Every structure is written in C-alpha cells, then in structure tokens.
C-alpha positions as CSV (number, residue, x, y, z in Angstrom):
1,M,13.9,-22.8,-9.3
2,G,14.6,-19.4,-8.2
3,R,14.5,-18.1,-4.6
4,I,11.3,-16.7,-3.4
5,L,11.1,-14.1,-0.5
6,G,7.8,-13.5,1.2
7,I,6.5,-10.4,2.8
8,Y,3.8,-9.8,4.8
9,V,2.3,-6.3,5.7
10,S,-0.2,-5.5,8.4
11,S,1.5,-2.2,8.9
12,E,0.7,1.0,7.3
13,K,4.1,2.6,8.1
14,Y,6.5,1.1,6.0
15,L,6.3,1.3,2.7
16,D,9.5,3.0,1.6
17,Q,11.3,0.1,3.5
18,I,9.4,-2.6,1.7
19,I,10.0,-0.9,-1.9
20,K,13.8,-0.7,-1.1
21,V,13.6,-4.3,0.1
22,C,11.7,-5.3,-3.2
23,R,14.6,-3.4,-5.3
24,A,17.3,-5.2,-3.7
25,A,15.9,-8.5,-4.5
26,K,15.2,-7.8,-7.6
27,K,18.9,-6.8,-8.4
28,K,19.7,-10.5,-6.6
29,E,16.9,-12.0,-8.9
30,V,14.7,-13.1,-6.1
31,D,11.0,-13.2,-6.5
32,V,9.1,-11.3,-4.2
33,R,5.6,-11.9,-3.1
34,I,3.8,-9.5,-0.9
35,F,0.5,-10.2,1.2
36,F,-0.8,-7.1,2.6
37,T,-3.8,-7.6,5.7
38,H,-5.1,-5.5,8.6
39,N,-4.0,-2.0,8.6
40,G,-1.3,-2.5,6.0
41,T,-4.1,-2.9,3.2
42,L,-4.3,1.0,3.9
43,L,-0.9,0.8,1.8
44,C,-3.2,-0.4,-1.4
45,T,-4.6,3.2,-1.9
46,D,-0.8,5.2,-1.7
47,P,0.1,6.2,-5.3
48,Q,3.7,5.1,-4.1
49,L,2.4,1.3,-4.4
50,R,3.2,1.5,-8.3
51,E,6.7,1.5,-7.7
52,L,6.5,-2.1,-6.6
53,E,5.3,-2.9,-10.3
54,G,7.3,-5.6,-12.0
55,L,9.1,-6.1,-8.2
56,A,6.8,-8.3,-6.6
57,T,3.7,-10.2,-7.1
58,I,0.9,-8.5,-4.9
59,A,-2.2,-9.8,-2.9
60,L,-4.1,-8.4,-0.3
61,C,-6.6,-9.8,2.0
62,K,-10.1,-8.8,0.9
63,V,-11.7,-9.2,4.6
64,G,-8.6,-6.6,5.8
65,F,-9.3,-4.5,3.0
66,E,-13.2,-4.3,3.8
67,A,-12.7,-3.7,7.7
68,N,-10.7,-0.6,6.7
69,A,-14.0,0.7,4.9
70,L,-11.7,0.9,1.7
71,E,-13.5,0.4,-1.8
72,P,-11.7,-1.7,-4.3
73,A,-11.9,1.6,-6.9
74,E,-9.4,3.4,-4.5
75,A,-6.9,0.6,-4.7
76,R,-3.8,0.8,-6.6
77,V,-3.9,-3.2,-7.3
78,E,-5.6,-5.2,-9.6
79,E,-8.7,-7.1,-8.8
80,K,-7.5,-10.2,-9.0
81,A,-4.9,-9.2,-6.2
82,F,-8.1,-9.3,-3.6
83,L,-7.5,-12.9,-2.1
84,S,-8.0,-14.9,1.1
85,Q,-5.5,-15.7,3.8
86,S,-5.1,-19.1,1.8
87,W,-3.3,-17.4,-0.4
88,H,-0.9,-16.0,2.2
89,A,-0.7,-19.9,3.8
90,E,0.4,-20.9,0.1
91,M,2.9,-18.2,0.2
92,I,4.7,-19.0,3.3
93,Y,4.7,-22.6,2.0
94,D,6.6,-21.4,-1.2
95,C,9.1,-18.8,0.1
96,D,12.5,-19.4,1.1
97,R,12.5,-15.9,3.4
98,Y,9.8,-14.5,5.2
99,L,9.7,-10.9,6.1
100,V,7.0,-9.4,8.4
101,F,6.2,-5.3,8.5
C-alpha cells in the first residue's frame, strides 16, 4: 500500500502552497487527499484549482460551501466531491501524514 498525505483546508489563503505540496508529493509517489471546509471552500471556485487535477483526490464540505453562499455551478470540482465531514474522518484514518492550512 502506498503512502497517503491528507490535507485539511479551512482557509482561502494558501492555494499556491497546496499546489506545490501536491506536486512534490506526486514526484515522491505519495497519494494526496484534500478536504476543503469553512472558508477553504472559497478556493473551490478559483480557476487555479484545476492545477490539482491528477495530483489529488478532492472533497469539500457541502455545508461549508453553502454557508459561504456559493453555488455548485461556481465550483471547479465535480458534483461527487460535495461530501460531509464523515469523508474527512475517513481521510484522517487512512492518512500516513496530515497537513492543515
């Protein structure tokens, strides 16, 4: 089984750094899973989010997304990425390492 890095994103400030971490992880053959919540869901409307395609499995808190008055049509993620905190809990359990932004 490969190594897994979990990334929890609750801030809208660090997308550039998250992309850099994901690129570095890919080079080291580390699987990355990202969970966006709270203000981090604001990043899911940023066109730059597309740079994470192929680098990470992305999920976002549906409640946090809605709390920020965002519309699913604005999101740069697939509809199946809208999940609950239970996915986040599973991510923590599966990860070898865990970062928080």
